PyMOL Python script that loads the backbone (N, CA, C, O; Angstrom):
from pymol import cmd

cmd.read_pdbstr("""\
ATOM      1  N   MET A   1      80.732  97.320 120.215  1.00  0.00           N
ATOM      2  CA  MET A   1      82.175  97.359 120.124  1.00  0.00           C
ATOM      3  C   MET A   1      82.806  96.445 121.186  1.00  0.00           C
ATOM      4  O   MET A   1      83.807  95.780 120.918  1.00  0.00           O
ATOM      5  N   LEU A   2      82.223  96.414 122.383  1.00  0.00           N
ATOM      6  CA  LEU A   2      82.778  95.551 123.428  1.00  0.00           C
ATOM      7  C   LEU A   2      82.824  94.098 122.988  1.00  0.00           C
ATOM      8  O   LEU A   2      83.830  93.417 123.183  1.00  0.00           O
ATOM      9  N   ASN A   3      81.750  93.629 122.400  1.00  0.00           N
ATOM     10  CA  ASN A   3      81.681  92.225 121.989  1.00  0.00           C
ATOM     11  C   ASN A   3      82.587  91.899 120.808  1.00  0.00           C
ATOM     12  O   ASN A   3      83.026  90.759 120.665  1.00  0.00           O
ATOM     13  N   GLU A   4      82.866  92.868 119.975  1.00  0.00           N
ATOM     14  CA  GLU A   4      83.666  92.630 118.781  1.00  0.00           C
ATOM     15  C   GLU A   4      85.162  92.798 119.003  1.00  0.00           C
ATOM     16  O   GLU A   4      85.953  92.090 118.380  1.00  0.00           O
ATOM     17  N   LYS A   5      85.563  93.698 119.857  1.00  0.00           N
ATOM     18  CA  LYS A   5      86.977  94.058 119.980  1.00  0.00           C
ATOM     19  C   LYS A   5      87.597  93.715 121.338  1.00  0.00           C
ATOM     20  O   LYS A   5      88.818  93.752 121.485  1.00  0.00           O
ATOM     21  N   PHE A   6      86.776  93.387 122.317  1.00  0.00           N
ATOM     22  CA  PHE A   6      87.261  93.166 123.675  1.00  0.00           C
ATOM     23  C   PHE A   6      86.655  91.890 124.245  1.00  0.00           C
ATOM     24  O   PHE A   6      85.646  91.387 123.751  1.00  0.00           O
ATOM     25  N   ILE A   7      87.285  91.386 125.279  1.00  0.00           N
ATOM     26  CA  ILE A   7      86.678  90.331 126.085  1.00  0.00           C
ATOM     27  C   ILE A   7      86.150  91.035 127.325  1.00  0.00           C
ATOM     28  O   ILE A   7      86.920  91.501 128.165  1.00  0.00           O
ATOM     29  N   TYR A   8      84.841  91.107 127.427  1.00  0.00           N
ATOM     30  CA  TYR A   8      84.189  91.871 128.481  1.00  0.00           C
ATOM     31  C   TYR A   8      83.959  90.986 129.703  1.00  0.00           C
ATOM     32  O   TYR A   8      83.445  89.873 129.589  1.00  0.00           O
ATOM     33  N   THR A   9      84.340  91.487 130.854  1.00  0.00           N
ATOM     34  CA  THR A   9      84.065  90.782 132.097  1.00  0.00           C
ATOM     35  C   THR A   9      83.559  91.778 133.128  1.00  0.00           C
ATOM     36  O   THR A   9      83.807  92.979 133.025  1.00  0.00           O
ATOM     37  N   GLU A  10      82.862  91.273 134.103  1.00  0.00           N
ATOM     38  CA  GLU A  10      82.419  92.076 135.237  1.00  0.00           C
ATOM     39  C   GLU A  10      83.026  91.481 136.486  1.00  0.00           C
ATOM     40  O   GLU A  10      83.204  90.268 136.592  1.00  0.00           O
ATOM     41  N   MET A  11      83.340  92.347 137.428  1.00  0.00           N
ATOM     42  CA  MET A  11      83.854  91.877 138.698  1.00  0.00           C
ATOM     43  C   MET A  11      83.088  92.599 139.803  1.00  0.00           C
ATOM     44  O   MET A  11      83.137  93.825 139.909  1.00  0.00           O
ATOM     45  N   TRP A  12      82.396  91.841 140.604  1.00  0.00           N
ATOM     46  CA  TRP A  12      81.680  92.384 141.748  1.00  0.00           C
ATOM     47  C   TRP A  12      82.603  92.277 142.950  1.00  0.00           C
ATOM     48  O   TRP A  12      83.150  91.211 143.231  1.00  0.00           O
ATOM     49  N   VAL A  13      82.772  93.377 143.649  1.00  0.00           N
ATOM     50  CA  VAL A  13      83.780  93.439 144.696  1.00  0.00           C
ATOM     51  C   VAL A  13      83.141  93.694 146.050  1.00  0.00           C
ATOM     52  O   VAL A  13      82.326  94.602 146.218  1.00  0.00           O
ATOM     53  N   GLU A  14      83.537  92.863 147.016  1.00  0.00           N
ATOM     54  CA  GLU A  14      83.130  93.068 148.402  1.00  0.00           C
ATOM     55  C   GLU A  14      84.358  93.500 149.189  1.00  0.00           C
ATOM     56  O   GLU A  14      85.481  93.109 148.871  1.00  0.00           O
ATOM     57  N   SER A  15      84.140  94.292 150.197  1.00  0.00           N
ATOM     58  CA  SER A  15      85.233  94.737 151.040  1.00  0.00           C
ATOM     59  C   SER A  15      85.976  93.536 151.619  1.00  0.00           C
ATOM     60  O   SER A  15      85.361  92.605 152.139  1.00  0.00           O
ATOM     61  N   GLY A  16      87.306  93.569 151.522  1.00  0.00           N
ATOM     62  CA  GLY A  16      88.127  92.494 152.041  1.00  0.00           C
ATOM     63  C   GLY A  16      88.264  91.295 151.118  1.00  0.00           C
ATOM     64  O   GLY A  16      88.882  90.298 151.493  1.00  0.00           O
ATOM     65  N   SER A  17      87.701  91.371 149.920  1.00  0.00           N
ATOM     66  CA  SER A  17      87.735  90.237 148.991  1.00  0.00           C
ATOM     67  C   SER A  17      88.975  90.286 148.102  1.00  0.00           C
ATOM     68  O   SER A  17      89.705  91.276 148.080  1.00  0.00           O
ATOM     69  N   GLU A  18      89.195  89.194 147.372  1.00  0.00           N
ATOM     70  CA  GLU A  18      90.286  89.158 146.408  1.00  0.00           C
ATOM     71  C   GLU A  18      90.074  90.235 145.337  1.00  0.00           C
ATOM     72  O   GLU A  18      91.039  90.830 144.858  1.00  0.00           O
ATOM     73  N   GLY A  19      88.823  90.483 144.965  1.00  0.00           N
ATOM     74  CA  GLY A  19      88.517  91.514 143.978  1.00  0.00           C
ATOM     75  C   GLY A  19      88.978  92.889 144.432  1.00  0.00           C
ATOM     76  O   GLY A  19      89.452  93.690 143.626  1.00  0.00           O
ATOM     77  N   GLU A  20      88.840  93.158 145.713  1.00  0.00           N
ATOM     78  CA  GLU A  20      89.308  94.439 146.240  1.00  0.00           C
ATOM     79  C   GLU A  20      90.829  94.542 146.089  1.00  0.00           C
ATOM     80  O   GLU A  20      91.349  95.620 145.799  1.00  0.00           O
ATOM     81  N   SER A  21      91.538  93.441 146.281  1.00  0.00           N
ATOM     82  CA  SER A  21      92.990  93.422 146.099  1.00  0.00           C
ATOM     83  C   SER A  21      93.366  93.715 144.648  1.00  0.00           C
ATOM     84  O   SER A  21      94.349  94.409 144.386  1.00  0.00           O
ATOM     85  N   VAL A  22      92.581  93.186 143.706  1.00  0.00           N
ATOM     86  CA  VAL A  22      92.820  93.438 142.282  1.00  0.00           C
ATOM     87  C   VAL A  22      92.655  94.929 141.987  1.00  0.00           C
ATOM     88  O   VAL A  22      93.486  95.526 141.303  1.00  0.00           O
ATOM     89  N   LEU A  23      91.582  95.526 142.504  1.00  0.00           N
ATOM     90  CA  LEU A  23      91.363  96.962 142.286  1.00  0.00           C
ATOM     91  C   LEU A  23      92.530  97.776 142.844  1.00  0.00           C
ATOM     92  O   LEU A  23      93.007  98.707 142.195  1.00  0.00           O
ATOM     93  N   LYS A  24      92.981  97.431 144.031  1.00  0.00           N
ATOM     94  CA  LYS A  24      94.101  98.163 144.632  1.00  0.00           C
ATOM     95  C   LYS A  24      95.375  97.985 143.823  1.00  0.00           C
ATOM     96  O   LYS A  24      96.147  98.932 143.675  1.00  0.00           O
ATOM     97  N   ALA A  25      95.610  96.785 143.296  1.00  0.00           N
ATOM     98  CA  ALA A  25      96.800  96.536 142.479  1.00  0.00           C
ATOM     99  C   ALA A  25      96.774  97.376 141.206  1.00  0.00           C
ATOM    100  O   ALA A  25      97.822  97.790 140.710  1.00  0.00           O
ATOM    101  N   LEU A  26      95.580  97.627 140.680  1.00  0.00           N
ATOM    102  CA  LEU A  26      95.432  98.464 139.483  1.00  0.00           C
ATOM    103  C   LEU A  26      95.347  99.950 139.837  1.00  0.00           C
ATOM    104  O   LEU A  26      95.163 100.804 138.970  1.00  0.00           O
ATOM    105  N   LYS A  27      95.486 100.234 141.137  1.00  0.00           N
ATOM    106  CA  LYS A  27      95.442 101.609 141.662  1.00  0.00           C
ATOM    107  C   LYS A  27      94.078 102.267 141.459  1.00  0.00           C
ATOM    108  O   LYS A  27      93.985 103.453 141.143  1.00  0.00           O
ATOM    109  N   PHE A  28      93.028 101.475 141.645  1.00  0.00           N
ATOM    110  CA  PHE A  28      91.667 101.979 141.616  1.00  0.00           C
ATOM    111  C   PHE A  28      91.169 102.159 143.036  1.00  0.00           C
ATOM    112  O   PHE A  28      91.608 101.469 143.956  1.00  0.00           O
ATOM    113  N   SER A  29      90.259 103.082 143.201  1.00  0.00           N
ATOM    114  CA  SER A  29      89.556 103.159 144.484  1.00  0.00           C
ATOM    115  C   SER A  29      88.500 102.048 144.471  1.00  0.00           C
ATOM    116  O   SER A  29      88.343 101.353 143.467  1.00  0.00           O
ATOM    117  N   THR A  30      87.800 101.886 145.550  1.00  0.00           N
ATOM    118  CA  THR A  30      86.748 100.875 145.587  1.00  0.00           C
ATOM    119  C   THR A  30      85.402 101.458 145.188  1.00  0.00           C
ATOM    120  O   THR A  30      84.392 100.755 145.228  1.00  0.00           O
ATOM    121  N   ALA A  31      85.367 102.740 144.802  1.00  0.00           N
ATOM    122  CA  ALA A  31      84.128 103.348 144.324  1.00  0.00           C
ATOM    123  C   ALA A  31      83.793 102.776 142.954  1.00  0.00           C
ATOM    124  O   ALA A  31      84.659 102.684 142.084  1.00  0.00           O
ATOM    125  N   LEU A  32      82.565 102.404 142.770  1.00  0.00           N
ATOM    126  CA  LEU A  32      82.153 101.780 141.513  1.00  0.00           C
ATOM    127  C   LEU A  32      81.191 102.686 140.767  1.00  0.00           C
ATOM    128  O   LEU A  32      80.508 103.471 141.425  1.00  0.00           O
ATOM    129  N   PRO A  33      81.085 102.640 139.474  1.00  0.00           N
ATOM    130  CA  PRO A  33      81.733 101.693 138.573  1.00  0.00           C
ATOM    131  C   PRO A  33      83.153 102.118 138.245  1.00  0.00           C
ATOM    132  O   PRO A  33      83.486 103.302 138.288  1.00  0.00           O
ATOM    133  N   GLN A  34      83.973 101.151 137.921  1.00  0.00           N
ATOM    134  CA  GLN A  34      85.335 101.353 137.452  1.00  0.00           C
ATOM    135  C   GLN A  34      85.479 100.595 136.136  1.00  0.00           C
ATOM    136  O   GLN A  34      84.903  99.520 135.975  1.00  0.00           O
ATOM    137  N   TYR A  35      86.229 101.136 135.214  1.00  0.00           N
ATOM    138  CA  TYR A  35      86.452 100.479 133.925  1.00  0.00           C
ATOM    139  C   TYR A  35      87.941 100.484 133.623  1.00  0.00           C
ATOM    140  O   TYR A  35      88.600 101.519 133.712  1.00  0.00           O
ATOM    141  N   ALA A  36      88.465  99.319 133.264  1.00  0.00           N
ATOM    142  CA  ALA A  36      89.881  99.207 132.930  1.00  0.00           C
ATOM    143  C   ALA A  36      90.048  98.258 131.760  1.00  0.00           C
ATOM    144  O   ALA A  36      89.282  97.309 131.594  1.00  0.00           O
ATOM    145  N   ILE A  37      91.052  98.527 130.959  1.00  0.00           N
ATOM    146  CA  ILE A  37      91.441  97.629 129.882  1.00  0.00           C
ATOM    147  C   ILE A  37      92.789  97.057 130.303  1.00  0.00           C
ATOM    148  O   ILE A  37      93.751  97.795 130.518  1.00  0.00           O
ATOM    149  N   VAL A  38      92.846  95.735 130.418  1.00  0.00           N
ATOM    150  CA  VAL A  38      94.092  95.061 130.788  1.00  0.00           C
ATOM    151  C   VAL A  38      94.463  94.076 129.683  1.00  0.00           C
ATOM    152  O   VAL A  38      93.601  93.604 128.942  1.00  0.00           O
ATOM    153  N   ASP A  39      95.751  93.776 129.586  1.00  0.00           N
ATOM    154  CA  ASP A  39      96.186  92.806 128.584  1.00  0.00           C
ATOM    155  C   ASP A  39      96.055  91.391 129.146  1.00  0.00           C
ATOM    156  O   ASP A  39      95.598  91.203 130.274  1.00  0.00           O
ATOM    157  N   ALA A  40      96.452  90.416 128.366  1.00  0.00           N
ATOM    158  CA  ALA A  40      96.295  89.012 128.760  1.00  0.00           C
ATOM    159  C   ALA A  40      97.105  88.661 130.001  1.00  0.00           C
ATOM    160  O   ALA A  40      96.812  87.669 130.668  1.00  0.00           O
ATOM    161  N   ASP A  41      98.119  89.462 130.319  1.00  0.00           N
ATOM    162  CA  ASP A  41      98.933  89.219 131.505  1.00  0.00           C
ATOM    163  C   ASP A  41      98.449  90.001 132.717  1.00  0.00           C
ATOM    164  O   ASP A  41      99.058  89.937 133.785  1.00  0.00           O
ATOM    165  N   GLY A  42      97.352  90.742 132.555  1.00  0.00           N
ATOM    166  CA  GLY A  42      96.812  91.518 133.668  1.00  0.00           C
ATOM    167  C   GLY A  42      97.425  92.894 133.831  1.00  0.00           C
ATOM    168  O   GLY A  42      97.179  93.567 134.832  1.00  0.00           O
ATOM    169  N   ASN A  43      98.225  93.325 132.853  1.00  0.00           N
ATOM    170  CA  ASN A  43      98.823  94.661 132.905  1.00  0.00           C
ATOM    171  C   ASN A  43      97.817  95.702 132.453  1.00  0.00           C
ATOM    172  O   ASN A  43      97.124  95.510 131.453  1.00  0.00           O
ATOM    173  N   LEU A  44      97.735  96.788 133.175  1.00  0.00           N
ATOM    174  CA  LEU A  44      96.800  97.858 132.856  1.00  0.00           C
ATOM    175  C   LEU A  44      97.227  98.577 131.584  1.00  0.00           C
ATOM    176  O   LEU A  44      98.354  99.063 131.488  1.00  0.00           O
ATOM    177  N   ILE A  45      96.325  98.643 130.606  1.00  0.00           N
ATOM    178  CA  ILE A  45      96.567  99.403 129.376  1.00  0.00           C
ATOM    179  C   ILE A  45      95.989 100.800 129.532  1.00  0.00           C
ATOM    180  O   ILE A  45      96.648 101.794 129.226  1.00  0.00           O
ATOM    181  N   SER A  46      94.749 100.868 130.012  1.00  0.00           N
ATOM    182  CA  SER A  46      94.124 102.170 130.258  1.00  0.00           C
ATOM    183  C   SER A  46      92.973 102.004 131.239  1.00  0.00           C
ATOM    184  O   SER A  46      92.454 100.909 131.459  1.00  0.00           O
ATOM    185  N   ARG A  47      92.604 103.123 131.809  1.00  0.00           N
ATOM    186  CA  ARG A  47      91.442 103.138 132.697  1.00  0.00           C
ATOM    187  C   ARG A  47      90.525 104.270 132.263  1.00  0.00           C
ATOM    188  O   ARG A  47      90.970 105.301 131.758  1.00  0.00           O
ATOM    189  N   TYR A  48      89.257 104.053 132.471  1.00  0.00           N
ATOM    190  CA  TYR A  48      88.281 105.090 132.174  1.00  0.00           C
ATOM    191  C   TYR A  48      88.195 105.974 133.393  1.00  0.00           C
ATOM    192  O   TYR A  48      87.769 105.530 134.459  1.00  0.00           O
ATOM    193  N   GLU A  49      88.592 107.207 133.250  1.00  0.00           N
ATOM    194  CA  GLU A  49      88.552 108.129 134.376  1.00  0.00           C
ATOM    195  C   GLU A  49      87.106 108.447 134.718  1.00  0.00           C
ATOM    196  O   GLU A  49      86.429 109.195 134.013  1.00  0.00           O
ATOM    197  N   ARG A  50      86.663 107.875 135.790  1.00  0.00           N
ATOM    198  CA  ARG A  50      85.276 107.989 136.231  1.00  0.00           C
ATOM    199  C   ARG A  50      84.975 109.437 136.611  1.00  0.00           C
ATOM    200  O   ARG A  50      85.640 110.003 137.479  1.00  0.00           O
ATOM    201  N   PRO A  51      83.970 110.039 135.960  1.00  0.00           N
ATOM    202  CA  PRO A  51      83.630 111.415 136.315  1.00  0.00           C
ATOM    203  C   PRO A  51      83.034 111.468 137.719  1.00  0.00           C
ATOM    204  O   PRO A  51      82.443 110.496 138.190  1.00  0.00           O
ATOM    205  N   THR A  52      83.194 112.603 138.375  1.00  0.00           N
ATOM    206  CA  THR A  52      82.628 112.780 139.709  1.00  0.00           C
ATOM    207  C   THR A  52      81.128 112.544 139.675  1.00  0.00           C
ATOM    208  O   THR A  52      80.564 111.919 140.574  1.00  0.00           O
ATOM    209  N   ASN A  53      80.491 113.046 138.634  1.00  0.00           N
ATOM    210  CA  ASN A  53      79.053 112.851 138.458  1.00  0.00           C
ATOM    211  C   ASN A  53      78.855 111.683 137.487  1.00  0.00           C
ATOM    212  O   ASN A  53      78.907 111.865 136.271  1.00  0.00           O
ATOM    213  N   VAL A  54      78.627 110.487 138.033  1.00  0.00           N
ATOM    214  CA  VAL A  54      78.503 109.290 137.199  1.00  0.00           C
ATOM    215  C   VAL A  54      77.396 109.443 136.169  1.00  0.00           C
ATOM    216  O   VAL A  54      77.476 108.858 135.088  1.00  0.00           O
ATOM    217  N   ALA A  55      76.373 110.212 136.480  1.00  0.00           N
ATOM    218  CA  ALA A  55      75.274 110.422 135.539  1.00  0.00           C
ATOM    219  C   ALA A  55      75.744 111.141 134.277  1.00  0.00           C
ATOM    220  O   ALA A  55      75.053 111.118 133.258  1.00  0.00           O
ATOM    221  N   SER A  56      76.923 111.783 134.338  1.00  0.00           N
ATOM    222  CA  SER A  56      77.418 112.502 133.156  1.00  0.00           C
ATOM    223  C   SER A  56      78.130 111.569 132.174  1.00  0.00           C
ATOM    224  O   SER A  56      78.518 112.002 131.089  1.00  0.00           O
ATOM    225  N   MET A  57      78.307 110.294 132.538  1.00  0.00           N
ATOM    226  CA  MET A  57      78.911 109.340 131.606  1.00  0.00           C
ATOM    227  C   MET A  57      77.962 109.135 130.436  1.00  0.00           C
ATOM    228  O   MET A  57      76.771 108.898 130.634  1.00  0.00           O
ATOM    229  N   THR A  58      78.489 109.224 129.206  1.00  0.00           N
ATOM    230  CA  THR A  58      77.648 109.065 128.029  1.00  0.00           C
ATOM    231  C   THR A  58      78.142 107.886 127.194  1.00  0.00           C
ATOM    232  O   THR A  58      79.325 107.548 127.236  1.00  0.00           O
ATOM    233  N   PRO A  59      77.248 107.264 126.440  1.00  0.00           N
ATOM    234  CA  PRO A  59      77.678 106.190 125.543  1.00  0.00           C
ATOM    235  C   PRO A  59      78.749 106.653 124.555  1.00  0.00           C
ATOM    236  O   PRO A  59      79.700 105.919 124.285  1.00  0.00           O
ATOM    237  N   ASP A  60      78.604 107.864 124.015  1.00  0.00           N
ATOM    238  CA  ASP A  60      79.591 108.375 123.059  1.00  0.00           C
ATOM    239  C   ASP A  60      80.953 108.587 123.721  1.00  0.00           C
ATOM    240  O   ASP A  60      81.988 108.283 123.128  1.00  0.00           O
ATOM    241  N   GLY A  61      80.951 109.101 124.933  1.00  0.00           N
ATOM    242  CA  GLY A  61      82.201 109.308 125.654  1.00  0.00           C
ATOM    243  C   GLY A  61      82.900 107.993 125.956  1.00  0.00           C
ATOM    244  O   GLY A  61      84.121 107.894 125.845  1.00  0.00           O
ATOM    245  N   PHE A  62      82.124 106.984 126.338  1.00  0.00           N
ATOM    246  CA  PHE A  62      82.699 105.676 126.636  1.00  0.00           C
ATOM    247  C   PHE A  62      83.216 105.018 125.353  1.00  0.00           C
ATOM    248  O   PHE A  62      84.273 104.386 125.362  1.00  0.00           O
ATOM    249  N   ALA A  63      82.480 105.164 124.258  1.00  0.00           N
ATOM    250  CA  ALA A  63      82.922 104.620 122.971  1.00  0.00           C
ATOM    251  C   ALA A  63      84.235 105.276 122.545  1.00  0.00           C
ATOM    252  O   ALA A  63      85.117 104.603 122.011  1.00  0.00           O
ATOM    253  N   SER A  64      84.371 106.567 122.772  1.00  0.00           N
ATOM    254  CA  SER A  64      85.631 107.262 122.436  1.00  0.00           C
ATOM    255  C   SER A  64      86.784 106.712 123.254  1.00  0.00           C
ATOM    256  O   SER A  64      87.886 106.525 122.740  1.00  0.00           O
ATOM    257  N   TYR A  65      86.528 106.451 124.536  1.00  0.00           N
ATOM    258  CA  TYR A  65      87.550 105.845 125.397  1.00  0.00           C
ATOM    259  C   TYR A  65      87.990 104.500 124.831  1.00  0.00           C
ATOM    260  O   TYR A  65      89.186 104.221 124.758  1.00  0.00           O
ATOM    261  N   LEU A  66      87.028 103.658 124.427  1.00  0.00           N
ATOM    262  CA  LEU A  66      87.363 102.345 123.875  1.00  0.00           C
ATOM    263  C   LEU A  66      88.163 102.474 122.586  1.00  0.00           C
ATOM    264  O   LEU A  66      89.142 101.754 122.387  1.00  0.00           O
ATOM    265  N   GLU A  67      87.753 103.384 121.714  1.00  0.00           N
ATOM    266  CA  GLU A  67      88.460 103.583 120.447  1.00  0.00           C
ATOM    267  C   GLU A  67      89.889 104.076 120.693  1.00  0.00           C
ATOM    268  O   GLU A  67      90.825 103.604 120.047  1.00  0.00           O
ATOM    269  N   ASP A  68      90.060 105.020 121.619  1.00  0.00           N
ATOM    270  CA  ASP A  68      91.400 105.527 121.937  1.00  0.00           C
ATOM    271  C   ASP A  68      92.283 104.419 122.509  1.00  0.00           C
ATOM    272  O   ASP A  68      93.479 104.356 122.223  1.00  0.00           O
ATOM    273  N   THR A  69      91.678 103.544 123.325  1.00  0.00           N
ATOM    274  CA  THR A  69      92.440 102.444 123.896  1.00  0.00           C
ATOM    275  C   THR A  69      92.881 101.463 122.824  1.00  0.00           C
ATOM    276  O   THR A  69      94.002 100.957 122.873  1.00  0.00           O
ATOM    277  N   LEU A  70      92.014 101.189 121.855  1.00  0.00           N
ATOM    278  CA  LEU A  70      92.404 100.303 120.755  1.00  0.00           C
ATOM    279  C   LEU A  70      93.598 100.857 120.007  1.00  0.00           C
ATOM    280  O   LEU A  70      94.513 100.113 119.655  1.00  0.00           O
ATOM    281  N   LYS A  71      93.597 102.154 119.761  1.00  0.00           N
ATOM    282  CA  LYS A  71      94.725 102.800 119.064  1.00  0.00           C
ATOM    283  C   LYS A  71      96.001 102.680 119.893  1.00  0.00           C
ATOM    284  O   LYS A  71      97.076 102.410 119.357  1.00  0.00           O
ATOM    285  N   LYS A  72      95.874 102.881 121.194  1.00  0.00           N
ATOM    286  CA  LYS A  72      97.031 102.825 122.093  1.00  0.00           C
ATOM    287  C   LYS A  72      97.611 101.415 122.169  1.00  0.00           C
ATOM    288  O   LYS A  72      98.827 101.238 122.244  1.00  0.00           O
ATOM    289  N   ALA A  73      96.733 100.415 122.148  1.00  0.00           N
ATOM    290  CA  ALA A  73      97.170  99.024 122.316  1.00  0.00           C
ATOM    291  C   ALA A  73      97.619  98.375 121.010  1.00  0.00           C
ATOM    292  O   ALA A  73      98.230  97.307 121.025  1.00  0.00           O
ATOM    293  N   ALA A  74      97.320  99.017 119.883  1.00  0.00           N
ATOM    294  CA  ALA A  74      97.667  98.421 118.584  1.00  0.00           C
ATOM    295  C   ALA A  74      99.184  98.330 118.435  1.00  0.00           C
ATOM    296  O   ALA A  74      99.912  99.252 118.805  1.00  0.00           O
ATOM    297  N   PRO A  75      99.652  97.201 117.885  1.00  0.00           N
ATOM    298  CA  PRO A  75     101.114  97.052 117.695  1.00  0.00           C
ATOM    299  C   PRO A  75     101.664  97.991 116.654  1.00  0.00           C
ATOM    300  O   PRO A  75     102.866  97.982 116.387  1.00  0.00           O
TER     301      PRO A  75
END
""", "prot")
cmd.dss("prot")
cmd.show_as("cartoon", "prot")
cmd.util.cbc("prot")
cmd.orient("prot")
């Protein structure tokens, strides 16, 4: 679904870097992983609320997040 419906990018962030500034602008902590859907102008559409226990993240749960975001972003 990522390859078909989204432009997927990764951002590796070091403390004090420009990437850290981007995370702060999107109101993210620096704890990773973080997932966000932004529009072409860099506006936040949605964020994946990272569970306290990262091991509890499931492919089905993440797919549901992506599907819900598509519905939210649809004109």
